[in-house]
C-alpha positions in Angstrom: 0.0 0.0 0.0 1.2 3.5 -0.9 0.6 6.3 1.5 1.5 9.7 0.1 1.9 12.9 2.2 1.1 15.7 -0.2 2.6 19.1 0.8 1.4 22.5 -0.2 3.1 25.6 1.2 2.1 28.6 -0.9 -0.7 29.5 -3.3 1.3 28.5 -6.5 1.6 25.1 -4.9 -2.2 24.8 -4.7 -2.5 24.9 -8.5 0.0 22.1 -8.7 -1.4 19.7 -6.1 -5.1 20.1 -7.2 -4.8 17.9 -10.4 -2.6 15.4 -8.6 -5.2 14.9 -5.9 -7.9 14.5 -8.6 -5.7 12.0 -10.5 -5.2 9.9 -7.4 -9.0 9.9 -6.7 -9.7 8.8 -10.2 -7.1 6.0 -9.9 -8.7 4.8 -6.7 -12.1 4.7 -8.3 -11.0 3.0 -11.5 -8.6 0.3 -10.3 -8.7 -2.5 -7.8 -5.7 -1.0 -6.0 -5.5 2.1 -3.9 -3.2 5.0 -3.2 -3.8 6.5 0.2 -2.9 10.2 0.7 -3.3 13.0 3.1 -2.8 16.7 2.6 -0.5 19.0 4.7 -0.7 22.7 4.3 2.4 24.2 5.9 0.8 27.7 6.1 3.7 29.4 4.5 1.1 31.6 2.8 -0.8 32.7 5.9 -3.6 34.7 4.3 -6.5 32.4 5.4 -9.1 34.1 3.2 -7.0 33.8 0.1 -6.0 30.2 0.9 -9.6 29.2 1.4 -10.6 30.9 -1.9 -7.9 29.0 -3.8 -9.0 25.7 -2.2 -12.6 26.4 -3.1 -11.8 27.5 -6.7 -9.7 24.4 -7.4 -11.8 21.8 -5.6 -9.0 20.9 -3.2 -10.2 19.0 -0.1 -9.7 20.7 3.3 -6.1 19.9 4.4 -5.8 17.1 6.9 -3.1 19.0 8.8 -2.1 22.7 8.8 1.3 23.5 10.2 0.5 27.2 10.5 4.2 28.2 10.0 3.3 31.7 8.8 5.7 34.4 7.6 9.2 34.7 8.8 12.8 34.9 7.5 14.0 32.1 5.2 15.9 30.4 8.1 13.1 30.7 10.6 10.4 29.6 8.2 12.4 26.6 7.0 13.4 25.6 10.6 9.8 25.8 11.8 8.5 23.7 8.9 11.2 21.1 9.6 10.3 20.9 13.3 6.6 20.6 12.8 6.6 18.4 9.7 8.9 15.8 11.4 6.2 15.1 14.0 3.6 14.7 11.2 5.8 12.1 9.4 6.4 10.2 12.6 2.7 10.1 13.5 1.4 9.3 10.0 4.2 7.1 8.6 3.9 7.9 4.9 5.7 5.8 2.3 6.2 8.9 0.1 6.3 12.7 0.6 5.3 14.6 -2.5 6.5 18.2 -2.7 6.0 20.7 -5.5 7.8 23.8 -6.8 10.6 25.7 -5.0 9.3 27.4 -1.8 10.8 27.0 1.6 8.4 24.3 2.6 9.5 22.3 -0.4 13.1 21.8 0.7 12.1 21.7 4.4 9.6 18.8 4.0 11.9 17.0 1.5 14.8 17.1 4.0 12.7 15.7 6.8 11.4 12.8 4.6 14.9 12.0 3.3 16.4 11.8 6.8 13.5 9.6 7.9 14.0 7.2 5.0 10.7 8.2 3.3 10.8 8.4 -0.5 10.8 12.0 -1.8 8.7 12.9 -4.9 9.5 16.3 -6.4 7.0 17.6 -9.0 8.5 20.4 -11.2 12.1 19.1 -10.8 15.1 20.2 -12.7 14.1 23.8 -13.4 17.2 26.1 -13.2 17.7 29.9 -13.4 21.5 29.3 -12.7 21.2 32.3 -10.3 22.2 31.2 -6.8 21.3 34.6 -5.5 17.6 33.4 -5.8 16.5 31.6 -2.6 14.2 29.5 -4.8 17.2 28.3 -6.9 18.8 26.9 -3.7 15.6 25.2 -2.8 15.3 23.6 -6.2 18.9 22.3 -6.3 18.8 20.9 -2.8 15.4 19.3 -3.2 16.4 17.5 -6.4 19.6 16.2 -4.8 17.6 14.2 -2.2 14.6 13.2 -4.3 13.8 9.7 -5.4 11.2 10.6 -8.1 11.9 13.7 -10.1 9.0 14.7 -12.4 10.1 17.3 -15.0 8.0 19.7 -17.0 10.4 20.2 -20.0 13.2 18.4 -21.6 15.9 20.9 -20.7 15.3 19.9 -17.0 16.6 16.4 -17.8 20.0 17.8 -18.8 20.1 20.1 -15.8 19.6 17.1 -13.5 22.1 14.9 -15.4 24.7 17.6 -15.1 24.2 17.6 -11.3 24.8 13.8 -11.1 21.1 12.7 -10.8 20.5 9.2 -12.1 18.4 9.1 -15.2 16.4 6.2 -13.6 14.9 8.8 -11.2 13.9 11.3 -13.8 10.5 11.2 -15.5 9.3 13.7 -18.2 5.6 14.0 -17.5 4.6 17.5 -18.6 3.3 20.4 -16.5 0.7 20.0 -13.7 0.1 23.8 -13.7 -1.2 23.5 -17.2 -3.5 20.6 -16.1 -5.1 23.0 -13.8 -5.4 25.8 -16.3 -6.9 23.7 -19.0 -9.5 22.2 -16.6 -10.6 25.6 -15.3 -10.3 27.8 -18.3 -13.9 27.5 -19.4 -15.2 27.8 -15.8 -13.1 31.0 -15.4 -15.2 32.6 -18.1 -18.1 32.7 -15.6 -16.1 35.0 -13.4 -17.6 38.5 -13.0 -14.2 40.2 -12.6 -14.2 42.0 -16.0 -17.6 43.5 -15.2 -16.6 44.4 -11.7 -13.7 46.4 -13.0 -15.7 47.9 -15.9 -13.7 46.2 -18.5 -16.7 45.0 -20.5 -19.9 46.5 -21.7 -22.3 44.2 -19.8 -22.5 40.7 -18.4 -23.9 39.6 -21.7 -20.8 40.8 -23.6 -18.1 39.4 -21.3 -15.5 39.2 -24.0 -16.1 42.7 -25.5 -13.6 44.9 -23.7 -14.2 48.6 -23.2 -10.4 49.2 -23.0 -7.2 47.3 -23.5 -5.3 46.6 -20.3 -2.1 45.1 -18.9 -1.9 42.6 -16.0 1.1 43.0 -13.6 2.3 40.7 -10.9 5.3 41.8 -8.8 6.4 40.3 -5.6 10.0 38.9 -5.6 12.2 40.3 -2.9 15.0 41.0 -5.5 12.5 43.4 -7.3 10.6 45.1 -4.5 12.9 45.0 -1.5 15.6 47.1 -3.2 14.4 50.7 -3.6 16.6 51.5 -6.6 15.4 48.4 -8.5 11.8 48.9 -7.5 12.0 52.5 -8.6 13.4 51.6 -12.0 10.5 49.1 -12.5 7.9 51.7 -11.4 9.3 54.3 -13.7 8.9 51.9 -16.7 5.4 50.9 -15.6 4.4 54.6 -15.3 5.4 55.2 -18.9 3.7 52.1 -20.2 0.5 53.0 -18.3 0.2 56.2 -20.3 -0.9 53.9 -23.2 -3.2 51.6 -21.4 -4.0 50.9 -17.7 -2.0 48.4 -15.7 -3.8 46.3 -13.2 -1.9 44.8 -10.3 -3.5 42.5 -7.8 -1.0 43.7 -5.2 1.0 41.3 -3.1 1.3 42.2 0.7 5.1 42.4 0.4 4.8 44.8 -2.6 2.2 46.9 -0.8 4.4 47.3 2.2 7.4 48.3 0.1 5.3 50.8 -1.9 4.4 52.5 1.4 7.9 52.2 2.8 9.6 53.7 -0.2 7.1 56.6 -0.6 5.7 55.3 -3.9 2.0 55.5 -2.9 1.2 58.5 -5.1 2.6 56.6 -8.2 -0.2 54.1 -8.0 -4.0 54.4 -8.1 -5.7 52.7 -5.1 -9.4 51.6 -4.8 -10.1 54.3 -2.3 -9.1 57.2 -4.6 -9.6 55.6 -8.1 -12.5 55.8 -10.5 -13.1 52.0 -10.8 -14.8 50.7 -12.7 -12.6 51.6 -15.6 -13.7 54.0 -18.3 -12.5 54.0 -21.9 -9.2 55.8 -22.0 -8.2 55.1 -18.4 -4.5 55.2 -17.7 -2.3 54.6 -14.7 -1.3 51.7 -12.5 -4.3 50.4 -10.5 -3.8 48.3 -7.4 -6.5 45.9 -6.6 -6.9 43.3 -3.9 -5.4 39.8 -4.6 -7.7 37.6 -6.7 -8.8 34.0 -6.5 -7.6 31.6 -9.2 -10.6 31.8 -11.4 -10.9 35.6 -11.3 -7.2 36.0 -12.1 -7.3 33.5 -14.9 -10.2 35.4 -16.5 -8.4 38.7 -16.1 -5.2 37.4 -17.6 -6.9 35.6 -20.4 -8.2 38.9 -21.8 -5.2 41.1 -21.1 -3.3 42.8 -23.9 0.0 41.9 -22.3 1.3 40.5 -19.0 4.2 41.9 -17.0 5.4 39.5 -14.3 8.2 38.2 -12.1 6.3 35.0 -11.4 7.4 31.7 -12.9 3.9 30.2 -13.1 2.5 33.1 -15.0 5.2 32.8 -17.6 3.8 29.3 -18.2 0.2 30.2 -18.1 0.6 33.1 -20.6 2.3 30.6 -23.0 -0.8 28.4 -23.0 -3.2 31.4 -23.2 -1.3 33.0 -26.1 -0.9 36.3 -24.2 2.4 38.1 -24.7 4.5 38.1 -21.5 7.4 40.3 -20.3 9.4 38.9 -17.4 10.8 41.5 -15.1 13.9 39.5 -14.1 17.3 38.9 -15.5 16.8 35.2 -16.0 14.1 32.5 -15.9 14.1 28.9 -14.7 11.5 28.2 -17.4 13.4 28.8 -20.6 10.8 26.8 -22.6 8.4 29.8 -22.2 10.9 31.8 -24.2 11.8 29.2 -26.8 8.3 27.8 -27.3 6.0 30.3 -25.7 5.1 34.0 -25.5 7.6 35.1 -23.0 10.6 37.5 -23.2 13.1 38.3 -20.5 13.4 42.1 -20.0 15.4 42.5 -16.8 14.7 45.3 -14.4 16.0 48.4 -16.1 13.5 51.0 -17.2 14.5 51.3 -20.8 14.7 47.5 -21.4 11.3 47.0 -19.8 9.6 49.6 -22.0 11.4 48.3 -25.1 10.5 44.7 -24.4 6.8 45.6 -23.7 6.2 47.4 -27.0 8.3 44.9 -29.0 6.1 42.1 -27.6 2.9 43.9 -28.5 4.1 44.4 -32.1 5.3 40.9 -32.3 2.0 39.4 -31.4 -0.3 42.0 -32.9 -1.0 40.0 -36.0 0.6 36.7 -35.1 -2.2 34.5 -33.8 0.4 31.6 -33.6 0.5 29.5 -30.5 3.3 26.9 -29.9 2.5 24.4 -27.1 5.5 22.8 -25.4 5.6 19.0 -25.5 3.3 17.2 -23.0 1.7 20.4 -21.8 -1.6 18.7 -22.6 -3.5 18.5 -19.3 -2.4 14.9 -18.5 0.8 15.4 -16.5 -0.9 14.5 -13.2 -2.3 11.3 -14.6 1.2 10.3 -15.8 2.6 11.1 -12.3 0.1 8.9 -10.5 0.5 6.0 -12.9 4.3 6.1 -12.3 3.9 6.2 -8.6 1.3 3.4 -8.7 4.0 1.0 -9.9 5.3 1.1 -6.4 2.3 -1.1 -5.3 
């Protein structure tokens, strides 16, 4: 009997575990064997309202255990997760611990499992930015080094892992579970009222007829928002771009705090002093509250362009066919550049502006969409079928 402890630490993790849980449930219903599992939420993202909204949107069952680690420095957050998760593993005795992505709880829970002799399953293994200044890169490399099953989203990841001495027998090219979630919920997201709430369509009956073009922005990485000079360069670029069409940012708590701390409040438009819903010809950078998965997917699906420092949104824009500009010097998802709609702009004002309008011109009359191999909505099924061989 297989007993899998599935770990979710932050909201991007929720999108990755949802299709895996569904695939396990389907396996259990359609075969005479069974995979037992339980869900641990580490509480690394501690916004209870947003966490519950994501779980509801994605149909994820209520976590069996919440470690309630909360926000802290990398060291404290990792240490707290290790301490609390060890007790869970000793009590529950799983045969496998499944972790996803590259957040602190990923490496923390993988390390506990490895030292207890529990098999470690890493979904989204082998991604590399080759930038060791990124905490996520450290988490990725270390997690892969102690994993027993490494499920990769793209073929480049295989070479990355081989170059680090990982046995090919541990590596499985299965596709992208994030895309499983997107493809499943894309149609349901069209029922979202977010476009009407923001005044971006004429009426509920004409959801896809926009009154104005707009850009979606996500910005939260410490390297971008914690350094005032870097953040200011990005904001100056955004201000110029927003003269052509409004920029909508579901603002991350970290970003909101830095905007206030650095004295940038007047450079943004806030719900309390804005004229939402939008009117034709609106300009500026509009900060709105964080959105649930379905609302955000609907908003992104109809954007003119996406500006982001998020890895997952680089992938989603590739499937949606929306031009994407990544506000970083590198990406651990190069396939979104070679096969997708993404371009790496860096964080300098001039380069961001140039990349944005170059992308708009590039995709204006293109209509071409290249789908990376195995990004077909079946990655989670492949993962479960491989793990089922352990029976």
